[in-house]
C-alpha positions in Angstrom: -3.6 24.6 -18.3 -3.4 23.3 -14.8 -2.2 19.8 -14.1 -4.0 17.6 -11.6 -1.1 15.4 -10.4 -3.0 12.2 -10.1 -1.0 8.9 -9.8 -2.7 5.6 -10.4 -0.8 2.3 -10.4 -1.2 0.4 -13.7 -2.6 -2.7 -11.9 -5.1 -0.8 -9.7 -8.8 -1.6 -10.4 -11.3 1.2 -10.4 -15.0 0.7 -11.0 -17.5 2.8 -13.0 -18.6 6.3 -12.3 -15.8 7.2 -9.9 -14.6 10.7 -9.2 -10.9 11.3 -8.4 -9.8 14.6 -7.1 -6.5 16.4 -7.8 -3.3 15.2 -6.1 -4.6 11.7 -5.4 -2.3 8.6 -5.3 -3.8 5.1 -5.8 -1.0 2.5 -5.7 1.0 -0.1 -4.0 3.2 0.2 -1.0 7.0 -0.2 -1.0 8.1 -3.7 -2.0 4.5 -5.0 -2.0 2.7 -6.3 -5.1 -0.9 -5.8 -3.9 -2.7 -2.7 -5.2 -6.1 -1.2 -4.4 -9.5 -2.3 -5.8 -12.1 0.4 -5.8 -15.8 -0.2 -6.4 -18.4 1.7 -8.4 -19.5 5.3 -7.7 -16.6 6.1 -5.3 -15.6 9.7 -4.7 -11.9 10.2 -3.8 -11.3 13.6 -2.4 -8.3 15.8 -3.3 -4.9 14.8 -1.9 -6.1 11.3 -0.7 -3.7 8.4 -0.7 -5.0 4.8 -1.2 -2.1 2.4 -0.8 -1.7 -1.4 -0.7 -4.1 -4.3 -0.5 -7.2 -2.3 0.1 -10.7 -3.1 -1.2 -13.1 -0.1 -1.3 -16.8 -1.0 -1.8 -19.4 0.7 -3.9 -20.9 4.1 -3.0 -18.0 5.2 -0.7 -16.7 8.7 -0.1 -13.0 9.1 0.8 -12.4 12.5 2.3 -9.8 15.0 1.2 -6.2 14.3 2.4 -7.2 10.9 3.8 -4.7 8.0 4.0 -6.3 4.6 3.4 -3.9 1.6 4.1 -4.6 -2.0 5.2 
């Protein structure tokens, strides 16, 4: 079986009906406590990084290998 390698911070909030590709990281930044909030029906492409105090709205597409920071 192939592993997907997805990392999601335990305090990150992710809405309903979201798709998360392989190799995605959703979490905080070094020495910061704020984590991402992701809305409903969001697609996060493979290899994307969403880090820090970021709010992603509903019906958003985040492309593969994107880096989203505040």
